[in-house]
BAGUTI-845613 format. One line per 4 residues: number of its first residue (from 1); for each residue x, y, z of N, C-alpha, C. Coordinates in Angstrom, 1 decimal, always signed. Example, Ala and Ser with C-alpha at 12.3 -4.5 7.8 and 13.67 -1.06 7.14 Angstrom:
% BAGUTI-845613
1 = +13.2:-5.7:+7.8:+12.3:-4.5:+7.8:+13.2:-3.3:+7.8 | +12.8:-2.2:+7.1:+13.7:-1.1:+7.1:+12.9:+0.0:+7.9
END
This chain:
% BAGUTI-845613
1 = +19.8:-22.9:-41.3:+19.6:-21.9:-40.3:+20.8:-21.6:-39.5 | +21.5:-22.6:-39.1:+22.8:-22.4:-38.3:+23.8:-21.6:-39.1 | +23.9:-21.9:-40.5:+24.8:-21.2:-41.3:+24.4:-19.7:-41.3 | +23.1:-19.4:-41.5:+22.7:-18.1:-41.6:+22.9:-17.3:-40.3
5 = +22.7:-18.0:-39.2:+23.0:-17.3:-37.9:+24.5:-17.0:-37.7 | +25.3:-17.9:-38.2:+26.7:-17.7:-38.1:+27.2:-16.6:-38.9 | +26.6:-16.5:-40.2:+27.0:-15.4:-41.1:+26.5:-14.1:-40.5 | +25.3:-14.0:-40.0:+24.8:-12.7:-39.4:+25.6:-12.3:-38.2
9 = +26.0:-13.2:-37.4:+26.8:-12.9:-36.2:+28.2:-12.3:-36.6 | +28.8:-13.0:-37.6:+30.1:-12.5:-38.1:+30.0:-11.1:-38.8 | +28.9:-10.9:-39.5:+28.7:-9.6:-40.1:+28.5:-8.5:-39.1 | +27.7:-8.8:-38.0:+27.6:-7.8:-36.9:+28.9:-7.6:-36.2
13 = +29.7:-8.6:-36.1:+31.0:-8.5:-35.4:+31.9:-7.6:-36.2 | +31.9:-7.8:-37.6:+32.8:-7.0:-38.4:+32.3:-5.6:-38.4 | +31.0:-5.3:-38.4:+30.5:-4.0:-38.5:+30.9:-3.2:-37.2 | +31.1:-3.8:-36.1:+31.4:-3.2:-34.9:+32.9:-3.3:-34.5
17 = +33.7:-3.6:-35.5:+35.2:-3.7:-35.3:+35.5:-4.6:-34.1 | +35.4:-5.9:-34.4:+35.6:-6.9:-33.3:+37.1:-6.9:-32.8 | +38.0:-6.8:-33.8:+39.4:-6.9:-33.3:+39.8:-5.9:-32.3 | +39.5:-4.6:-32.5:+39.8:-3.6:-31.4:+39.1:-3.9:-30.1
21 = +37.9:-4.4:-30.2:+37.1:-4.8:-29.0:+37.8:-5.9:-28.2 | +38.3:-6.9:-29.0:+39.0:-8.0:-28.3:+40.3:-7.5:-27.7 | +40.9:-6.6:-28.4:+42.2:-6.0:-27.9:+41.9:-5.3:-26.6 | +40.8:-4.5:-26.5:+40.5:-3.8:-25.3:+40.2:-4.8:-24.2
25 = +39.5:-5.9:-24.5:+39.2:-6.9:-23.4:+40.5:-7.6:-22.9 | +41.4:-7.9:-23.9:+42.6:-8.5:-23.5:+43.5:-7.6:-22.6 | +43.5:-6.3:-23.0:+44.3:-5.3:-22.2:+43.7:-5.2:-20.8 | +42.3:-5.2:-20.7:+41.6:-5.1:-19.4:+42.0:-6.2:-18.5
29 = +42.0:-7.4:-19.1:+42.3:-8.6:-18.3:+43.7:-8.6:-17.9 | +44.6:-8.1:-18.8:+46.1:-8.1:-18.4:+46.4:-7.1:-17.4 | +46.0:-5.8:-17.7:+46.3:-4.7:-16.8:+45.6:-4.7:-15.5 | +44.3:-5.1:-15.6:+43.5:-5.1:-14.4:+43.7:-6.3:-13.5
33 = +43.6:-7.5:-14.1:+43.8:-8.8:-13.4:+45.2:-8.9:-12.9 | +46.2:-8.7:-13.7:+47.6:-9.0:-13.4:+48.1:-8.0:-12.3 | +47.7:-6.7:-12.5:+48.2:-5.7:-11.6:+47.6:-5.9:-10.2 | +46.4:-6.4:-10.1:+45.8:-6.7:-8.7:+46.5:-7.8:-8.1
37 = +46.9:-8.8:-8.9:+47.6:-10.0:-8.4:+49.0:-9.6:-7.9 | +49.7:-8.8:-8.7:+51.0:-8.4:-8.3:+51.0:-7.4:-7.1 | +49.9:-6.7:-7.0:+49.7:-5.8:-5.9:+49.6:-6.5:-4.6 | +48.9:-7.6:-4.6:+48.8:-8.5:-3.4:+50.2:-9.0:-3.0
41 = +50.9:-9.4:-4.0:+52.3:-9.9:-3.7:+53.2:-8.7:-3.2 | +53.0:-7.6:-3.9:+53.7:-6.4:-3.5:+53.4:-6.0:-2.0 | +52.2:-6.1:-1.6:+51.9:-5.9:-0.1:+52.5:-6.9:+0.8 | +52.4:-8.2:+0.4:+52.9:-9.3:+1.2:+54.4:-9.2:+1.5
45 = +55.2:-8.8:+0.4:+56.6:-8.8:+0.6:+57.1:-7.5:+1.2 | +56.2:-6.6:+1.6:+56.6:-5.4:+2.3:+57.1:-4.3:+1.4 | +56.5:-4.1:+0.2:+56.8:-3.1:-0.7:+58.3:-2.9:-1.0 | +58.9:-4.0:-1.6:+60.3:-3.9:-1.9:+60.5:-2.9:-3.1
49 = +61.7:-2.2:-3.1:+62.0:-1.3:-4.1:+62.2:-2.0:-5.5 | +61.5:-1.7:-6.5:+61.6:-2.4:-7.8:+62.6:-1.7:-8.6 | +62.8:-0.3:-8.4:+63.8:+0.4:-9.2:+64.4:+1.5:-8.2 | +65.7:+1.2:-7.9:+66.3:+2.1:-6.9:+66.9:+3.3:-7.7
53 = +66.4:+4.5:-7.4:+66.8:+5.7:-8.1:+67.9:+6.4:-7.3 | +68.4:+5.8:-6.2:+69.5:+6.4:-5.5:+69.2:+7.8:-5.0 | +68.0:+8.0:-4.4:+67.6:+9.3:-3.9:+67.8:+9.3:-2.4 | +67.8:+10.6:-1.8:+67.9:+10.7:-0.4:+66.6:+10.4:+0.2
57 = +66.5:+10.2:+1.5:+65.3:+9.8:+2.2:+64.1:+10.7:+2.0 | +64.3:+12.0:+2.1:+63.2:+12.9:+1.9:+62.7:+12.9:+0.5 | +63.5:+12.8:-0.5:+63.1:+12.7:-1.9:+62.4:+11.4:-2.2 | +62.8:+10.3:-1.6:+62.1:+9.1:-1.7:+60.7:+9.2:-1.2
61 = +60.5:+9.7:-0.1:+59.1:+9.9:+0.5:+58.3:+10.8:-0.4 | +58.9:+11.9:-0.9:+58.1:+12.8:-1.7:+57.7:+12.1:-3.0 | +58.6:+11.3:-3.6:+58.3:+10.6:-4.8:+57.2:+9.5:-4.6 | +57.3:+8.8:-3.5:+56.3:+7.8:-3.1:+54.9:+8.4:-2.9
65 = +54.9:+9.6:-2.3:+53.6:+10.3:-2.1:+53.0:+10.7:-3.4 | +53.9:+11.2:-4.3:+53.4:+11.6:-5.7:+52.8:+10.4:-6.4 | +53.5:+9.3:-6.4:+53.0:+8.1:-7.0:+51.6:+7.7:-6.5 | +51.5:+7.7:-5.2:+50.2:+7.4:-4.6:+49.1:+8.4:-5.1
69 = +49.4:+9.7:-5.1:+48.4:+10.7:-5.4:+48.0:+10.6:-6.9 | +49.0:+10.2:-7.8:+48.7:+10.0:-9.2:+47.7:+8.9:-9.4 | +47.9:+7.8:-8.7:+46.9:+6.7:-8.7:+45.6:+7.1:-8.2 | +45.6:+7.8:-7.0:+44.3:+8.2:-6.4:+43.5:+9.1:-7.3
73 = +44.3:+10.1:-8.0:+43.6:+11.0:-8.9:+43.0:+10.3:-10.1 | +43.7:+9.5:-10.7:+43.3:+8.7:-11.9:+42.0:+7.9:-11.5 | +42.2:+7.1:-10.4:+41.1:+6.2:-10.0:+39.8:+6.9:-9.6 | +40.0:+8.0:-8.8:+38.8:+8.7:-8.4:+38.2:+9.5:-9.5
77 = +39.0:+10.0:-10.4:+38.4:+10.8:-11.5:+37.6:+9.9:-12.5 | +38.2:+8.8:-12.8:+37.5:+8.0:-13.8:+36.3:+7.2:-13.3 | +36.2:+7.1:-12.0:+35.0:+6.5:-11.4:+33.8:+7.4:-11.2 | +34.0:+8.7:-11.3:+33.0:+9.7:-11.1:+32.0:+9.7:-12.3
81 = +30.7:+9.9:-12.0:+29.7:+9.8:-13.0:+29.9:+10.9:-14.0 | +30.3:+12.1:-13.6:+30.4:+13.2:-14.5:+31.5:+12.9:-15.5 | +32.6:+12.3:-15.1:+33.7:+12.0:-16.0:+33.3:+10.9:-17.0 | +32.6:+9.9:-16.4:+32.1:+8.8:-17.3:+31.1:+9.3:-18.3
85 = +30.3:+10.2:-17.9:+29.3:+10.8:-18.9:+30.1:+11.6:-20.0 | +31.1:+12.3:-19.6:+31.9:+13.0:-20.6:+32.7:+12.1:-21.5 | +33.2:+11.0:-20.9:+34.0:+10.0:-21.7:+33.1:+9.3:-22.7 | +31.9:+9.1:-22.3:+31.0:+8.3:-23.2:+30.6:+9.1:-24.5
89 = +31.1:+10.3:-24.5:+30.9:+11.1:-25.8:+32.0:+10.7:-26.8 | +33.0:+10.0:-26.4:+34.1:+9.6:-27.3:+34.1:+8.0:-27.5 | +33.7:+7.3:-26.5:+33.7:+5.8:-26.7:+32.4:+5.3:-26.2 | +31.9:+4.1:-26.7:+30.7:+3.5:-26.2:+30.7:+3.3:-24.7
93 = +29.5:+3.5:-24.1:+29.4:+3.3:-22.6:+29.8:+1.9:-22.2 | +29.5:+1.0:-23.0:+29.9:-0.4:-22.7:+31.4:-0.7:-22.5 | +32.2:+0.3:-23.0:+33.6:+0.1:-22.9:+34.2:+0.9:-21.7 | +33.4:+1.6:-21.0:+34.0:+2.5:-19.9:+34.6:+1.7:-18.8
97 = +34.0:+0.6:-18.4:+34.6:-0.2:-17.3:+35.9:-0.8:-17.7 | +36.0:-1.2:-19.0:+37.3:-1.8:-19.5:+38.4:-0.8:-19.5 | +38.1:+0.4:-20.0:+39.1:+1.5:-20.0:+39.5:+1.8:-18.6 | +38.5:+1.9:-17.7:+38.9:+2.1:-16.3:+39.8:+1.1:-15.8
101 = +39.6:-0.2:-16.1:+40.5:-1.3:-15.6:+41.8:-1.1:-16.2 | +41.9:-0.8:-17.5:+43.2:-0.6:-18.2:+44.1:+0.5:-17.5 | +43.4:+1.7:-17.4:+44.2:+2.8:-16.8:+44.5:+2.6:-15.3 | +43.6:+2.0:-14.5:+43.9:+1.8:-13.1:+45.0:+0.8:-13.0
105 = +45.0:-0.3:-13.8:+46.0:-1.3:-13.7:+47.4:-0.7:-14.1 | +47.4:+0.2:-15.1:+48.6:+0.8:-15.6:+49.2:+1.7:-14.5 | +48.4:+2.5:-13.8:+48.9:+3.4:-12.8:+49.3:+2.7:-11.5 | +48.6:+1.5:-11.3:+49.1:+0.7:-10.1:+50.4:+0.1:-10.4
109 = +50.6:-0.3:-11.6:+51.9:-0.9:-12.0:+53.0:+0.1:-11.9 | +52.7:+1.4:-12.2:+53.7:+2.5:-12.1:+54.1:+2.7:-10.6 | +53.1:+2.6:-9.7:+53.4:+2.8:-8.3:+54.3:+1.7:-7.8 | +54.0:+0.4:-8.2:+54.9:-0.7:-7.8:+56.3:-0.6:-8.4
113 = +56.4:-0.2:-9.6:+57.6:-0.2:-10.3:+58.6:+0.9:-9.8 | +58.1:+2.1:-9.4:+58.9:+3.2:-9.1:+59.0:+3.4:-7.5 | +58.3:+2.6:-6.8:+58.2:+2.8:-5.3:+59.7:+2.7:-4.7 | +60.0:+3.6:-3.8:+61.4:+3.7:-3.3:+61.3:+3.2:-1.8
117 = +62.2:+2.3:-1.5:+62.3:+1.8:-0.1:+63.0:+2.8:+0.8 | +62.3:+3.1:+2.0:+62.9:+4.0:+2.9:+63.0:+3.3:+4.3 | +64.2:+3.1:+4.9:+64.3:+2.3:+6.1:+64.9:+3.1:+7.3 | +64.7:+4.4:+7.3:+65.2:+5.3:+8.4:+64.5:+4.9:+9.7
121 = +63.3:+4.3:+9.5:+62.6:+3.7:+10.7:+62.2:+2.3:+10.3 | +62.5:+1.3:+11.2:+62.2:-0.1:+10.9:+61.9:-0.9:+12.1 | +60.8:-1.6:+12.0:+60.4:-2.5:+13.1:+60.0:-3.9:+12.5 | +60.6:-5.0:+13.0:+60.3:-6.3:+12.5:+59.6:-7.1:+13.5
125 = +58.4:-7.6:+13.1:+57.6:-8.4:+14.1:+58.1:-9.9:+14.1 | +58.0:-10.5:+15.2:+58.3:-11.9:+15.3:+57.4:-12.6:+16.3 | +57.5:-13.9:+16.4:+56.7:-14.7:+17.3:+55.2:-14.7:+17.0 | +54.4:-14.5:+18.0:+53.0:-14.5:+17.9:+52.5:-13.4:+17.0
129 = +53.0:-12.2:+17.2:+52.6:-11.0:+16.4:+52.9:-11.3:+14.9 | +54.0:-11.9:+14.6:+54.3:-12.2:+13.2:+53.2:-13.1:+12.6 | +52.8:-14.2:+13.2:+51.9:-15.2:+12.7:+50.5:-14.6:+12.7 | +50.1:-13.7:+13.6:+48.9:-13.1:+13.6:+48.7:-12.2:+12.4
133 = +49.7:-11.4:+12.1:+49.7:-10.5:+10.9:+49.6:-11.4:+9.6 | +50.3:-12.5:+9.5:+50.3:-13.3:+8.4:+48.9:-13.9:+8.2 | +48.3:-14.4:+9.3:+47.0:-15.0:+9.3:+46.0:-14.0:+8.8 | +46.0:-12.7:+9.3:+45.1:-11.7:+8.8:+45.2:-11.5:+7.3
137 = +46.5:-11.5:+6.8:+46.7:-11.2:+5.4:+46.0:-12.3:+4.6 | +46.3:-13.6:+4.9:+45.8:-14.7:+4.1:+44.3:-14.9:+4.3 | +43.7:-14.5:+5.4:+42.3:-14.6:+5.6:+41.6:-13.5:+4.7 | +42.3:-12.5:+4.4:+41.7:-11.4:+3.5:+41.5:-11.9:+2.1
141 = +42.3:-12.9:+1.7:+42.2:-13.4:+0.3:+40.9:-14.1:+0.0 | +40.5:-15.1:+0.8:+39.2:-15.7:+0.6:+38.0:-14.7:+0.8 | +38.3:-13.7:+1.7:+37.3:-12.6:+1.9:+37.1:-11.8:+0.6 | +38.2:-11.5:-0.1:+38.0:-10.9:-1.4:+37.3:-11.8:-2.4
145 = +37.7:-13.0:-2.4:+37.1:-14.0:-3.4:+35.5:-14.1:-3.2 | +35.1:-14.3:-1.9:+33.7:-14.5:-1.7:+32.9:-13.1:-1.9 | +33.6:-12.0:-1.7:+32.9:-10.7:-1.9:+32.7:-10.5:-3.4 | +33.7:-10.8:-4.2:+33.6:-10.6:-5.7:+32.6:-11.6:-6.2
149 = +32.5:-12.8:-5.6:+31.5:-13.8:-6.0:+30.1:-13.3:-5.7 | +29.9:-12.5:-4.7:+28.6:-12.0:-4.3:+28.2:-10.9:-5.2 | +29.1:-10.3:-6.0:+28.8:-9.3:-7.0:+28.6:-9.8:-8.4 | +27.7:-10.8:-8.4:+27.5:-11.6:-9.7:+27.1:-10.7:-10.9
153 = +26.2:-9.7:-10.7:+25.9:-8.9:-11.9:+27.0:-7.9:-12.3 | +28.1:-7.7:-11.5:+29.1:-6.7:-11.8:+30.3:-7.4:-12.3 | +30.8:-6.8:-13.4:+32.1:-7.3:-14.0:+33.1:-6.2:-13.9 | +34.0:-6.2:-13.0:+35.0:-5.1:-12.7:+35.9:-4.9:-13.9
157 = +36.1:-5.9:-14.7:+37.0:-5.7:-15.9:+36.3:-5.2:-17.2 | +35.0:-5.2:-17.1:+34.2:-4.7:-18.2:+34.1:-5.6:-19.4 | +34.5:-6.8:-19.3:+34.5:-7.7:-20.4:+33.1:-8.2:-20.8 | +32.3:-8.5:-19.9:+30.9:-8.9:-20.2:+30.1:-7.9:-20.9
161 = +30.4:-6.6:-20.5:+29.6:-5.5:-21.1:+30.0:-5.4:-22.6 | +31.3:-5.6:-22.9:+31.7:-5.5:-24.3:+31.2:-6.6:-25.1 | +31.2:-7.8:-24.5:+30.6:-9.0:-25.2:+29.2:-8.8:-25.5 | +28.4:-8.2:-24.6:+27.0:-8.0:-24.8:+26.8:-6.9:-25.9
165 = +27.7:-5.9:-25.9:+27.7:-4.9:-27.0:+27.9:-5.5:-28.4 | +28.9:-6.4:-28.5:+29.2:-7.1:-29.7:+28.0:-8.0:-30.2 | +27.3:-8.5:-29.2:+26.2:-9.4:-29.6:+24.9:-8.6:-29.8 | +25.0:-7.3:-29.7:+23.8:-6.4:-29.9:+22.8:-6.4:-28.7
169 = +23.3:-6.8:-27.6:+22.3:-6.9:-26.4:+22.4:-5.6:-25.6 | +21.3:-5.2:-25.0:+21.3:-4.1:-24.2:+21.7:-4.4:-22.8 | +22.6:-3.5:-22.2:+23.1:-3.8:-20.8:+21.9:-3.7:-19.8 | +21.9:-4.6:-18.9:+20.9:-4.6:-17.8:+21.1:-3.5:-16.9
173 = +19.9:-2.9:-16.4:+20.0:-1.8:-15.5:+20.3:-2.4:-14.1 | +21.1:-1.6:-13.3:+21.5:-2.1:-12.0:+20.4:-1.9:-11.0 | +20.3:-2.8:-10.0:+19.4:-2.7:-9.0:+20.1:-3.0:-7.6 | +19.4:-2.6:-6.6:+20.1:-2.7:-5.2:+19.7:-4.1:-4.6
177 = +20.8:-4.8:-4.3:+20.6:-6.1:-3.6:+21.8:-6.4:-2.7 | +21.6:-7.2:-1.7:+22.7:-7.4:-0.7:+22.9:-8.9:-0.7 | +24.1:-9.3:-0.9:+24.5:-10.7:-0.8:+25.8:-10.9:-0.1 | +26.1:-12.1:+0.4:+27.4:-12.4:+0.9:+27.9:-11.5:+2.0
181 = +29.2:-11.1:+1.9:+29.8:-10.3:+2.9:+29.2:-8.9:+3.0 | +28.4:-8.5:+2.0:+27.7:-7.2:+2.1:+26.6:-7.2:+3.1 | +26.3:-8.3:+3.7:+25.3:-8.4:+4.8:+25.9:-7.9:+6.1 | +27.3:-8.0:+6.2:+27.9:-7.6:+7.4:+28.6:-6.2:+7.4
185 = +29.0:-5.8:+6.2:+29.6:-4.5:+6.1:+29.3:-4.0:+4.7 | +29.1:-2.6:+4.6:+28.7:-2.0:+3.4:+29.8:-2.0:+2.3 | +31.0:-2.0:+2.7:+32.2:-2.0:+1.8:+33.2:-3.0:+2.2 | +32.9:-4.3:+2.0:+33.8:-5.4:+2.4:+35.1:-5.4:+1.6
189 = +35.1:-4.9:+0.3:+36.4:-4.9:-0.4:+37.3:-3.9:+0.2 | +36.8:-2.8:+0.7:+37.6:-1.8:+1.3:+38.1:-2.3:+2.7 | +37.2:-3.0:+3.4:+37.6:-3.6:+4.7:+38.8:-4.6:+4.5 | +38.7:-5.5:+3.5:+39.7:-6.5:+3.3:+41.0:-5.8:+2.8
193 = +40.8:-4.8:+2.0:+42.0:-4.0:+1.6:+42.8:-3.4:+2.7 | +42.0:-2.9:+3.7:+42.7:-2.3:+4.9:+43.4:-3.4:+5.7 | +42.8:-4.6:+5.8:+43.4:-5.7:+6.5:+44.8:-6.0:+5.8 | +44.8:-6.1:+4.5:+46.0:-6.5:+3.8:+47.0:-5.4:+3.9
197 = +46.6:-4.2:+3.9:+47.5:-3.0:+4.0:+48.3:-3.0:+5.3 | +47.5:-3.3:+6.4:+48.1:-3.1:+7.7:+48.6:-4.4:+8.3 | +48.4:-5.6:+7.7:+48.9:-6.8:+8.3:+50.3:-7.1:+7.8 | +51.2:-6.2:+8.1:+52.6:-6.3:+7.7:+53.5:-6.7:+8.8
201 = +54.5:-7.5:+8.5:+55.4:-8.0:+9.6:+56.7:-7.2:+9.6 | +56.9:-6.3:+8.6:+58.1:-5.4:+8.5:+57.6:-4.0:+8.3 | +57.7:-3.2:+9.3:+57.2:-1.8:+9.2:+58.3:-0.9:+9.1 | +58.4:-0.2:+7.9:+59.4:+0.8:+7.6:+58.8:+2.2:+7.4
205 = +59.7:+3.1:+7.2:+59.2:+4.5:+7.0:+58.3:+4.6:+5.7 | +58.7:+4.0:+4.6:+57.9:+4.1:+3.4:+56.6:+3.3:+3.6 | +56.6:+2.2:+4.4:+55.4:+1.4:+4.7:+54.4:+2.2:+5.5 | +54.9:+2.9:+6.5:+54.0:+3.8:+7.3:+53.3:+4.9:+6.4
209 = +54.1:+5.5:+5.5:+53.6:+6.5:+4.6:+52.6:+5.9:+3.7 | +52.9:+4.7:+3.1:+51.9:+4.0:+2.2:+50.6:+3.7:+3.0 | +50.7:+3.1:+4.1:+49.5:+2.7:+4.9:+48.7:+4.0:+5.2 | +49.3:+5.0:+5.7:+48.6:+6.2:+6.0:+47.8:+6.8:+4.8
213 = +48.6:+7.0:+3.7:+48.0:+7.6:+2.5:+46.8:+6.7:+1.9 | +47.0:+5.4:+1.9:+46.0:+4.6:+1.3:+44.8:+4.4:+2.2 | +45.0:+4.5:+3.5:+43.9:+4.4:+4.5:+43.0:+5.7:+4.4 | +43.7:+6.8:+4.3:+43.0:+8.1:+4.1:+42.2:+8.1:+2.8
217 = +42.8:+7.6:+1.7:+42.1:+7.6:+0.4:+40.9:+6.6:+0.4 | +41.1:+5.5:+1.0:+40.0:+4.5:+1.1:+38.8:+5.0:+1.9 | +39.1:+5.6:+3.0:+38.0:+6.2:+3.8:+37.3:+7.4:+3.1 | +38.1:+8.2:+2.5:+37.5:+9.3:+1.7:+36.7:+8.8:+0.5
221 = +37.3:+7.8:-0.2:+36.5:+7.2:-1.3:+35.2:+6.5:-0.9 | +35.2:+6.0:+0.3:+34.1:+5.3:+0.9:+32.9:+6.3:+1.0 | +33.2:+7.5:+1.6:+32.2:+8.5:+1.8:+31.7:+9.1:+0.4 | +32.6:+9.2:-0.6:+32.2:+9.7:-1.9:+31.3:+8.6:-2.6
225 = +31.7:+7.4:-2.4:+30.9:+6.3:-3.0:+29.5:+6.2:-2.4 | +29.4:+6.4:-1.0:+28.1:+6.4:-0.4:+27.2:+7.5:-0.9 | +27.8:+8.6:-1.2:+27.0:+9.7:-1.8:+26.4:+9.3:-3.2 | +27.2:+8.6:-4.0:+26.7:+8.2:-5.3:+25.7:+7.1:-5.2
229 = +25.9:+6.2:-4.2:+24.9:+5.1:-4.0:+23.5:+5.6:-3.5 | +23.6:+6.6:-2.7:+22.3:+7.2:-2.3:+21.6:+7.9:-3.4 | +22.4:+8.6:-4.3:+21.8:+9.2:-5.4:+21.2:+8.2:-6.4 | +21.8:+7.0:-6.4:+21.3:+5.9:-7.4:+20.1:+5.1:-6.8
233 = +20.2:+4.8:-5.5:+19.2:+3.9:-4.9:+18.3:+4.5:-3.9 | +18.6:+5.7:-3.5:+17.7:+6.4:-2.6:+17.4:+5.8:-1.2 | +16.1:+5.7:-0.8:+15.8:+5.2:+0.5:+16.2:+3.7:+0.7 | +16.3:+2.9:-0.3:+16.7:+1.6:-0.1:+18.1:+1.5:+0.4
237 = +19.0:+2.4:-0.1:+20.4:+2.4:+0.4:+20.4:+3.1:+1.8 | +19.6:+4.1:+2.0:+19.6:+4.7:+3.4:+19.2:+3.7:+4.4 | +18.2:+2.9:+4.2:+17.8:+1.8:+5.1:+19.0:+0.8:+5.3 | +19.7:+0.5:+4.3:+20.9:-0.3:+4.4:+21.9:+0.3:+5.3
241 = +22.2:+1.6:+5.1:+23.1:+2.3:+5.9:+22.8:+2.3:+7.4 | +21.5:+2.3:+7.7:+21.1:+2.3:+9.1:+21.3:+1.0:+9.8 | +21.3:-0.1:+9.0:+21.4:-1.4:+9.6:+22.7:-2.1:+9.5 | +23.6:-1.7:+8.6:+24.8:-2.4:+8.3:+26.0:-1.4:+8.4
245 = +27.0:-1.8:+9.2:+28.2:-0.9:+9.4:+28.9:-0.6:+8.0 | +29.6:+0.6:+8.0:+30.2:+1.0:+6.8:+31.5:+0.2:+6.4 | +32.4:+0.2:+7.4:+33.7:-0.4:+7.1:+34.2:-1.5:+8.1 | +33.7:-1.4:+9.3:+34.0:-2.4:+10.3:+32.9:-3.3:+10.7
249 = +32.9:-4.6:+10.4:+31.8:-5.5:+10.5:+31.6:-5.9:+12.0 | +31.0:-5.1:+12.8:+30.9:-5.4:+14.2:+29.5:-6.0:+14.6 | +28.7:-6.2:+13.6:+27.3:-6.8:+13.9:+27.4:-8.3:+13.4 | +27.1:-9.2:+14.3:+27.3:-10.6:+14.0:+26.1:-11.3:+13.4
253 = +25.0:-10.7:+13.4:+23.8:-11.3:+12.9:+23.1:-10.4:+11.9 | +23.6:-10.5:+10.6:+23.1:-9.6:+9.5:+21.6:-9.8:+9.3 | +20.9:-8.8:+8.8:+19.5:-8.8:+8.5:+19.4:-8.8:+6.9 | +18.3:-9.2:+6.4:+18.0:-9.2:+5.0:+17.7:-7.9:+4.5
257 = +18.5:-7.3:+3.6:+18.2:-6.0:+3.1:+18.1:-6.0:+1.6 | +17.8:-7.1:+1.0:+17.6:-7.2:-0.5:+16.5:-6.3:-1.0 | +16.8:-5.5:-2.0:+15.8:-4.6:-2.6:+16.0:-4.8:-4.1 | +14.9:-4.9:-4.8:+15.0:-4.9:-6.3:+14.0:-3.9:-6.9
END
């Protein structure tokens, strides 16, 4: 029986082209996981120039703005339901999250690689202000960790979905539930992202540009995501909206909003 099961599993794997699937999973882990880790380092070190193109100050800021908008466009486009529906006509739906992770990681690496340092304006924090900003940055890291832990059914790299596909399993339908940091704020990952973005000890021209553009994009993306969540979960999410803040966790005693 064990031999037969092993043969049937291998046959199913071969029929679904396992090698390309494992390549997609490896790329998703590499581009998605590594790019996010490097991005945290990238923020902590104050956005150092990785490739100096010897541009004037105005051109540097223009290039930096273009890099940000390229990432915003790719990320926002590929996460929209209409685009995902169109893309599923070319690749299995179980691979969509992995492809999103690969492309988002690639574009994020491009931002970090070609970002140009501009120091026409510069402020360096020291003393108490320095340590406060550093504390906020490092407190955001466990916040990210516990938030991702609370998203147990969700696999941002899309690896579990591909593995289920290879095993012939049907993906589970999503349901609305509230755990962990989602009891205090509806978008904790965005909240911790903003903390990391603004908790800098060296403020330069390019840093202010970066902070402003990414803050605008995060807030805009939050409203767009809220619209999609209402379309998916209806009154359950509307009730959640009424009781839990969107981005700033100002309520200290969260209520239970779990819906299944």
